[in-house]
MARTI-582229 format. One record per residue (C-alpha): residue in one letter; x, y, z. Coordinates in Angstrom, 3 decimals. Layout:
BEGIN
@residu: A; px: X; py: Y; pz: Z
...
***
This chain:
BEGIN
@residu: M; px: -27.262; py: -25.868; pz: -38.011
@residu: S; px: -29.731; py: -23.202; pz: -37.719
@residu: K; px: -29.527; py: -20.124; pz: -39.361
@residu: E; px: -29.598; py: -18.249; pz: -36.313
@residu: E; px: -26.439; py: -19.451; pz: -35.306
@residu: P; px: -23.319; py: -17.514; pz: -36.718
@residu: E; px: -20.720; py: -19.765; pz: -38.884
@residu: K; px: -17.614; py: -20.832; pz: -36.743
@residu: A; px: -13.986; py: -21.293; pz: -38.335
@residu: P; px: -13.186; py: -25.236; pz: -38.622
@residu: V; px: -11.821; py: -27.017; pz: -35.914
@residu: W; px: -8.703; py: -28.417; pz: -36.615
@residu: A; px: -6.729; py: -31.484; pz: -35.157
@residu: S; px: -4.721; py: -29.466; pz: -33.059
@residu: G; px: -7.948; py: -27.698; pz: -31.283
@residu: E; px: -7.123; py: -24.245; pz: -32.679
@residu: R; px: -9.345; py: -22.658; pz: -35.231
@residu: G; px: -9.086; py: -20.490; pz: -38.173
@residu: P; px: -5.731; py: -19.835; pz: -39.881
@residu: V; px: -3.435; py: -20.676; pz: -36.986
@residu: G; px: -4.770; py: -24.263; pz: -36.809
@residu: W; px: -4.443; py: -25.000; pz: -40.393
@residu: W; px: -0.926; py: -23.210; pz: -40.443
@residu: N; px: 0.027; py: -25.524; pz: -37.517
@residu: N; px: -1.711; py: -28.717; pz: -38.999
@residu: T; px: 0.192; py: -28.311; pz: -42.184
@residu: R; px: 3.635; py: -27.806; pz: -40.755
@residu: T; px: 3.367; py: -30.834; pz: -38.839
@residu: F; px: 1.971; py: -32.903; pz: -41.742
@residu: F; px: 5.120; py: -31.798; pz: -43.734
@residu: T; px: 7.654; py: -32.556; pz: -40.561
@residu: E; px: 5.929; py: -36.185; pz: -40.643
@residu: V; px: 6.400; py: -36.684; pz: -44.419
@residu: R; px: 10.436; py: -35.507; pz: -43.927
@residu: N; px: 10.597; py: -37.838; pz: -41.051
@residu: E; px: 9.141; py: -40.767; pz: -43.032
@residu: M; px: 11.165; py: -40.118; pz: -46.042
@residu: R; px: 14.056; py: -40.276; pz: -43.990
@residu: R; px: 13.557; py: -43.927; pz: -42.905
@residu: V; px: 12.609; py: -45.025; pz: -46.679
@residu: T; px: 15.401; py: -47.456; pz: -47.789
@residu: W; px: 15.764; py: -46.791; pz: -51.656
@residu: P; px: 16.679; py: -49.721; pz: -54.137
@residu: S; px: 19.689; py: -49.988; pz: -55.640
@residu: R; px: 20.645; py: -49.099; pz: -59.486
@residu: K; px: 20.636; py: -53.043; pz: -59.828
@residu: E; px: 17.390; py: -53.642; pz: -58.327
@residu: V; px: 15.837; py: -51.015; pz: -60.253
@residu: Y; px: 16.962; py: -52.445; pz: -63.632
@residu: A; px: 16.296; py: -56.066; pz: -62.764
@residu: T; px: 12.862; py: -55.293; pz: -61.410
@residu: T; px: 12.368; py: -53.489; pz: -64.876
@residu: F; px: 13.660; py: -55.702; pz: -66.950
@residu: V; px: 10.945; py: -58.440; pz: -65.248
@residu: V; px: 7.999; py: -55.855; pz: -65.573
@residu: L; px: 8.894; py: -55.479; pz: -69.083
@residu: V; px: 9.113; py: -59.245; pz: -70.018
@residu: T; px: 5.797; py: -60.042; pz: -68.316
@residu: A; px: 4.158; py: -57.575; pz: -70.226
@residu: A; px: 5.516; py: -58.560; pz: -73.545
@residu: F; px: 4.702; py: -62.131; pz: -72.650
@residu: F; px: 0.949; py: -61.364; pz: -71.383
@residu: G; px: 0.643; py: -58.968; pz: -74.445
@residu: V; px: 1.481; py: -61.972; pz: -77.158
@residu: Y; px: -0.655; py: -64.086; pz: -74.886
@residu: L; px: -3.541; py: -62.192; pz: -75.041
@residu: Y; px: -3.072; py: -61.131; pz: -78.781
@residu: S; px: -2.976; py: -64.925; pz: -79.698
@residu: V; px: -5.993; py: -65.952; pz: -77.742
@residu: D; px: -7.863; py: -62.828; pz: -79.272
@residu: L; px: -6.672; py: -64.438; pz: -82.658
@residu: G; px: -7.743; py: -67.783; pz: -81.806
@residu: L; px: -11.278; py: -66.743; pz: -80.367
@residu: T; px: -11.920; py: -64.495; pz: -83.960
@residu: A; px: -10.823; py: -67.535; pz: -86.001
@residu: A; px: -12.966; py: -69.989; pz: -83.872
@residu: L; px: -16.115; py: -67.302; pz: -84.305
@residu: N; px: -15.785; py: -67.140; pz: -87.815
@residu: W; px: -15.633; py: -70.895; pz: -88.481
@residu: L; px: -18.584; py: -71.138; pz: -86.108
@residu: Y; px: -20.627; py: -68.318; pz: -87.994
@residu: R; px: -19.659; py: -70.059; pz: -91.419
@residu: V; px: -21.087; py: -73.393; pz: -90.397
@residu: T; px: -24.133; py: -72.183; pz: -89.005
@residu: G; px: -24.705; py: -70.152; pz: -91.749
@residu: V; px: -25.144; py: -66.767; pz: -89.365
@residu: A; px: -22.630; py: -64.805; pz: -91.515
***
């Protein structure tokens, strides 16, 4: 854009310029959000408890697993350092 051309207001999706176009797009967005939220199927309380339990057990399992792998690798490296005389 050259310096001689005046700045124009942005063109919105509806084809309108300026605040009117922005307002119409915002209103359309929130209307569509409301329509989509009506279609959502929410999980039951029982499903939420079950999936939460699975997530917590899985996180605990992998936490313990990675902790033991870390301890094993640390012990192996310490042994290797002692054997080679690096430490």
